[in-house]
C-alpha positions as CSV (number, residue, x, y, z in Angstrom):
1,M,207.4,55.7,99.4
2,E,204.6,54.5,101.6
3,I,204.3,51.6,104.1
4,L,201.4,49.7,105.4
5,F,201.0,48.3,109.0
6,T,198.7,45.3,109.3
7,F,197.1,44.2,112.6
8,P,195.8,41.0,114.1
9,H,192.7,42.7,115.6
10,T,190.5,45.6,114.6
11,R,190.7,47.2,118.0
12,G,194.5,47.4,117.7
13,A,194.3,49.1,114.3
14,I,191.8,51.7,115.6
15,R,193.9,52.3,118.7
16,A,197.1,52.6,116.7
17,E,195.5,55.2,114.4
18,K,194.4,57.3,117.3
19,I,197.8,57.2,119.1
20,L,199.8,57.9,115.9
21,L,197.6,60.9,115.0
22,E,198.0,62.2,118.6
23,Q,201.7,62.0,118.1
24,Q,201.5,64.1,114.9
25,I,202.2,61.1,112.6
26,P,199.9,61.4,109.5
27,V,198.3,58.0,108.9
28,S,195.2,56.8,107.0
29,M,193.1,53.8,107.8
30,M,192.3,51.6,104.8
31,P,190.9,48.2,104.1
32,L,193.5,45.5,104.1
33,P,194.5,44.7,100.5
34,S,193.2,41.2,99.6
35,Q,196.8,40.2,98.5
36,L,197.8,40.4,102.1
37,G,195.2,38.0,103.5
38,A,192.3,38.4,105.8
39,G,193.9,39.7,109.1
40,C,191.5,42.1,110.9
41,G,190.5,43.7,107.6
42,L,192.1,47.1,108.4
43,S,195.5,48.5,107.9
44,L,197.3,51.8,108.4
45,R,199.1,53.6,105.5
46,L,201.8,56.2,106.2
47,D,204.8,57.7,104.6
48,E,207.9,55.6,105.0
49,D,209.7,58.5,106.6
50,Y,207.5,58.0,109.7
51,G,208.0,54.2,109.8
52,V,210.6,54.0,112.5
53,K,208.9,56.5,114.7
54,A,205.5,54.8,114.3
55,R,207.0,51.4,115.1
56,Q,208.7,52.8,118.2
57,I,205.4,54.4,119.4
58,L,203.4,51.3,118.8
59,T,206.0,49.2,120.7
60,E,206.0,51.6,123.6
61,T,202.2,51.6,123.8
62,D,202.0,47.8,123.6
63,I,200.0,47.8,120.3
64,A,200.7,44.6,118.4
65,W,200.9,44.7,114.6
66,E,201.3,41.7,112.3
67,N,203.5,43.0,109.5
68,I,204.8,46.1,107.8
69,Y,204.8,46.2,104.0
70,R,206.4,48.6,101.6
71,L,204.1,49.7,98.8
72,L,205.6,49.4,95.3
73,R,203.9,51.0,92.4
74,D,204.4,50.4,88.8
75,E,202.4,51.5,85.8
76,E,199.8,48.8,86.1
77,K,199.6,47.7,89.7
78,I,200.6,48.0,93.4
79,S,202.6,45.3,95.1
80,Y,203.5,44.8,98.7
81,V,206.9,43.7,100.1
82,A,207.2,42.6,103.7
83,Q,209.7,44.6,105.8
84,D,211.9,43.4,108.7
């Protein structure tokens, strides 16, 4: 399962990607899905297994994110469910 971090600012998304990669957390930058609003237009996708660690690192480095979503896939579409 994958999760998606969204950010209020582009700078935060880019900085988050750099820091997480430096910490050996595989992430990929992608455009923010239109279903999730406008935001900064970027999001980070990563395996859910790294979610807790990524959240901890971003908190410790004062990088603000807006939301975390779980990606749910069925045969026809991808949907996003907000996480706590």
